[in-house]
C-alpha positions in Angstrom: 0.0 0.0 0.0 1.3 3.4 -1.0 0.0 6.8 0.3 0.3 9.6 -2.1 0.3 12.9 -0.1 -0.3 15.6 -2.7 -1.1 19.2 -3.2 -2.2 21.2 -6.2 -1.9 24.8 -7.2 -4.4 26.2 -9.7 -5.1 29.3 -11.7 -6.7 31.9 -9.4 -8.1 35.4 -9.3 -9.3 37.8 -6.7 -12.8 37.4 -8.0 -14.6 34.9 -10.2 -12.4 33.1 -12.7 -12.8 34.2 -16.3 -14.8 31.5 -18.1 -15.7 30.2 -14.7 -12.9 27.7 -14.4 -9.8 27.1 -12.4 -7.2 24.8 -13.8 -4.3 22.9 -12.1 -0.9 24.6 -12.8 1.3 22.5 -10.4 1.2 19.0 -8.8 3.5 18.2 -5.9 3.4 14.9 -4.1 5.2 12.6 -1.7 4.9 8.8 -1.9 5.0 7.0 1.5 4.8 3.2 1.8 2.8 1.2 4.4 5.9 1.2 6.8 6.0 5.0 6.9 9.0 5.2 4.6 9.2 8.0 2.0 9.7 6.5 -1.4 10.1 9.7 -3.4 8.6 13.0 -4.5 6.9 14.3 -7.7 6.6 17.8 -9.0 5.4 19.2 -12.3 4.0 22.4 -13.7 1.0 22.2 -16.0 0.1 24.5 -18.9 -3.5 25.8 -18.4 -5.7 25.8 -21.5 -8.9 27.6 -20.6 -7.3 30.7 -19.1 -3.6 30.4 -20.1 -2.6 33.8 -18.7 -1.9 33.8 -14.9 -3.4 36.6 -13.0 -1.1 38.9 -11.0 -2.9 37.6 -7.9 -2.0 34.0 -8.8 1.6 34.8 -9.6 2.0 36.6 -6.3 0.2 34.0 -4.2 2.0 30.9 -5.7 5.3 32.4 -6.9 4.7 30.5 -10.1 5.7 32.5 -13.2 4.0 32.8 -16.5 7.2 31.3 -18.1 7.0 28.2 -15.9 3.5 27.4 -17.0 4.1 28.4 -20.6 7.0 25.9 -20.8 5.0 23.1 -19.1 3.1 20.2 -20.6 -0.7 20.0 -20.7 -2.8 18.3 -18.1 -3.4 14.9 -19.9 0.3 14.3 -20.3 1.3 15.4 -16.7 -1.6 13.5 -15.0 -0.7 10.3 -16.7 2.9 10.7 -15.7 1.8 11.5 -12.1 -0.4 8.3 -12.0 2.4 6.2 -13.3 4.8 7.7 -10.7 2.2 7.1 -8.0 1.9 3.4 -9.0 -1.8 3.7 -9.5 -1.8 1.1 -12.3 0.2 -1.6 -10.4 -0.2 -1.1 -6.6 -2.8 -0.5 -3.9 -2.8 3.2 -3.1 -4.7 6.1 -1.4 -4.3 9.6 -2.6 -4.4 12.1 0.3 -4.7 15.9 0.4 -5.5 18.6 2.9 -9.2 19.3 2.2 -11.6 18.4 -0.5 -10.6 21.1 -3.0 -7.7 19.2 -4.5 -9.8 16.2 -5.3 -12.3 18.5 -7.0 -9.6 20.2 -9.0 -8.4 16.8 -10.3 -11.9 15.7 -11.1 -12.7 19.0 -12.9 -9.6 18.9 -15.0 -10.2 15.2 -15.9 -13.7 16.2 -17.0 -12.4 19.1 -19.0 -9.9 16.9 -20.8 -12.4 14.0 -21.2 -10.3 11.7 -19.1 -11.4 9.0 -16.7 -11.4 9.8 -13.0 -12.2 6.6 -11.2 -8.7 6.6 -9.9 -9.8 9.4 -7.5 -12.1 7.0 -5.6 -9.2 6.0 -3.3 -9.1 9.5 -1.9 -8.7 10.5 1.8 -9.3 14.0 3.1 -6.6 14.4 5.7 -8.0 17.7 7.0 -11.3 16.1 8.0 -9.6 13.2 9.6 -7.1 15.6 11.4 -10.1 17.5 12.8 -11.6 14.3 14.1 -8.3 13.2 15.7 -8.0 16.6 17.4 -11.7 16.5 18.5 -13.2 19.3 16.4 -12.7 21.7 13.5 -9.2 23.1 13.7 -8.8 26.6 12.5 -5.8 27.7 10.5 -4.1 26.9 7.3 -1.6 24.1 6.7 1.3 26.3 7.7 -0.3 27.0 11.1 -1.1 23.3 11.7 2.5 22.3 10.8 3.8 24.7 13.4 1.1 23.7 16.0 2.4 20.1 15.6 5.9 21.1 16.3 7.4 21.2 12.8 9.0 24.0 10.9 7.2 24.8 7.6 9.9 24.3 5.0 9.8 25.6 1.4 7.4 28.1 -0.1 3.8 28.3 1.1 1.3 27.8 -1.8 3.8 25.8 -3.9 2.5 22.3 -4.4 5.7 20.4 -3.6 6.3 22.4 -0.4 2.8 22.0 0.8 2.9 18.3 0.0 6.2 17.8 1.9 4.9 19.7 4.9 1.6 17.7 4.9 3.7 14.5 4.8 5.1 15.6 8.2 1.6 15.7 9.6 0.7 12.4 7.8 3.7 10.6 9.3 3.2 12.0 12.8 -0.3 10.5 12.9 0.5 7.6 10.7 -1.3 5.0 12.8 -4.4 7.1 13.3 -5.6 7.7 9.7 -8.6 5.7 8.6 -8.6 4.2 5.1 -11.7 2.5 3.8 
């Protein structure tokens, strides 16, 4: 069993997105096996197709540049590479993120590109489970939770690979308490 601890960054605006759609622009992930050993990391930018120009707000929030997404590959290529790296075709797995939004972004982009999304059924929302472990809704973003749990937030906040690596710290701390159905 592998656990894919992942985070996504997506196009964003201060208000409603043009054409009503946010697209994934970065995937970051950490693969952890059933013994709590880190097997590797994955990071890739994605070229958005509906709204290909990043807003100033998005560039400032994520520190992702227009050049980085311009030079990136499109979602269908990157998500297939990600699934291959994650071992989704050969091994038992659960994909895990902090909150439901990342699963929705994957599902929306799969729909946009007419790709299957049944691989998302083995999804675990770590935020909901963390709230249950702690006995109620925990306020604060991932950076605050990482600090509350005694870790230093490393990397750049709102970058997929940094957020995934920091979430992996929380995942490993509570490794025996997560529930996988």
